[in-house]
C-alpha positions, -999 to 999 in steps of 0.1 A, spaced: 2 3 -2 32 24 12 32 47 34 -1 77 42 9 112 35 2 147 18 15 129 -19 -4 98 -16 -27 99 -46 -68 96 -39 -93 94 -62 -115 121 -61 -154 119 -45 -170 126 -76 -157 96 -96 -180 69 -82 -191 43 -113 -213 27 -93 -182 -7 -97 -185 -10 -138 -155 12 -150 -159 28 -188 -141 -4 -204 -165 -29 -183 -201 -14 -191 -210 -27 -222 -203 -62 -210 -217 -60 -181 -254 -46 -198 -252 -79 -218 -244 -110 -190 -274 -91 -174 -310 -104 -179 -342 -83 -185 -361 -87 -146 -387 -108 -157 -364 -130 -184 -343 -145 -151 -344 -183 -146 -384 -189 -155 -373 -226 -151 -361 -221 -116 -383 -197 -107 -408 -219 -86 -388 -242 -69 -366 -225 -39 -374 -231 -12 -407 -242 -20 -416 -277 4 -390 -299 30 -351 -304 20 -368 -343 27 -397 -359 39 -403 -350 77 -384 -377 98 -421 -389 117 -428 -398 77 -398 -415 74 -403 -435 102 -436 -445 97 -419 -458 60 -390 -479 76 -420 -495 102 -441 -503 69 -412 -517 46 -385 -527 74 -394 -569 61 -387 -566 28 -354 -549 37 -340 -571 60 -339 -547 86 -338 -510 100 -298 -501 89 -304 -519 53 -328 -493 45 -318 -463 53 -283 -472 35 -312 -473 4 -327 -440 22 -301 -421 26 -284 -433 -12 -316 -416 -27 -311 -383 -7 -337 -389 22 -311 -387 51 -317 -408 83 -297 -431 109 -307 -456 124 -301 -439 151 -323 -411 139 -351 -441 140 -344 -460 175 -349 -420 194 -380 -415 177 -400 -447 186 -379 -442 221 -402 -405 221 -431 -425 213 -432 -451 239 -414 -426 268 -425 -392 263 -398 -370 281 -398 -353 313 -408 -320 299 -443 -332 284 -451 -354 315 -448 -321 338 -462 -303 309 -503 -329 313 -495 -324 349 -495 -282 345 -525 -281 321 -549 -297 347 -535 -279 375 -537 -240 352 -570 -256 332 -589 -253 375 -572 -228 388 -586 -204 350 -622 -226 361 -619 -219 397 -613 -179 388 -643 -179 368 -619 -175 338 -605 -145 342 -567 -149 360 -545 -145 335 -506 -156 332 -498 -138 358 -520 -143 384 -522 -181 376 -483 -181 381 -483 -167 415 -520 -189 421 -502 -219 415 -468 -209 435 -488 -205 463 -497 -239 463 -462 -248 464 -462 -256 428 -434 -241 414 -431 -236 378 -418 -201 358 -443 -177 344 -428 -184 312 -439 -222 315 -481 -210 323 -476 -187 293 -468 -211 274 -494 -237 284 -516 -215 279 -512 -203 248 -515 -246 242 -547 -242 257 -560 -215 245 -570 -193 273 -562 -154 278 -574 -139 314 -602 -113 305 -586 -77 297 -602 -45 313 -632 -29 304 -631 10 288 -634 37 310 -669 52 298 -658 90 279 -670 124 292 -687 150 277 -671 177 265 -683 212 267 -678 238 240 -653 259 257 -633 221 250 -632 215 294 -635 179 296 -670 175 319 -664 165 356 -699 147 359 -712 131 324 -734 157 308 -758 166 281 -738 186 255 -767 209 248 -768 220 284 -736 237 282 -752 253 249 -780 268 271 -752 278 300 -757 249 324 -725 239 325 -716 224 359 -690 253 376 -659 242 375 -664 239 334 -664 278 329 -683 281 304 
């Protein structure tokens, strides 16, 4: 690069050609395609669908055909050769999860019943925060975010507060302290605090 100094040459600030030099302009324009002309045959395929079938689909396929292939490992090898990658350990782990659910799934099922009971016992008005506090008072230690997640799964929400009643405005623009019909301000019967 050389040394920095006064005698070092710099390009002028107005010499920016947007990354295309003068001798490249014609050929650069020839290589570019028009907006509607870009790869029409591949445009409908990009990011459409999954790269491979879902795991439960592959496991169901293996269950159906493992006798014909002589076991799980040979069929997994054939599927991997045909771009449906699945390891035998994934197959066995999927069956294990189906046979014995995880600790989180079991705990969620217990908590869902407790949340529903607390929600029903309090006239369906408690939100996540109040249900969380209710459960902790009953010595059921649970995180608030867990209660929020499970309430979302159950499709229940707390009651939302009512809107306040609107107050009338007298012609002078002062909000009335009492609910007064607007025509009474026009007759001179405004409340004393209005001054209208």
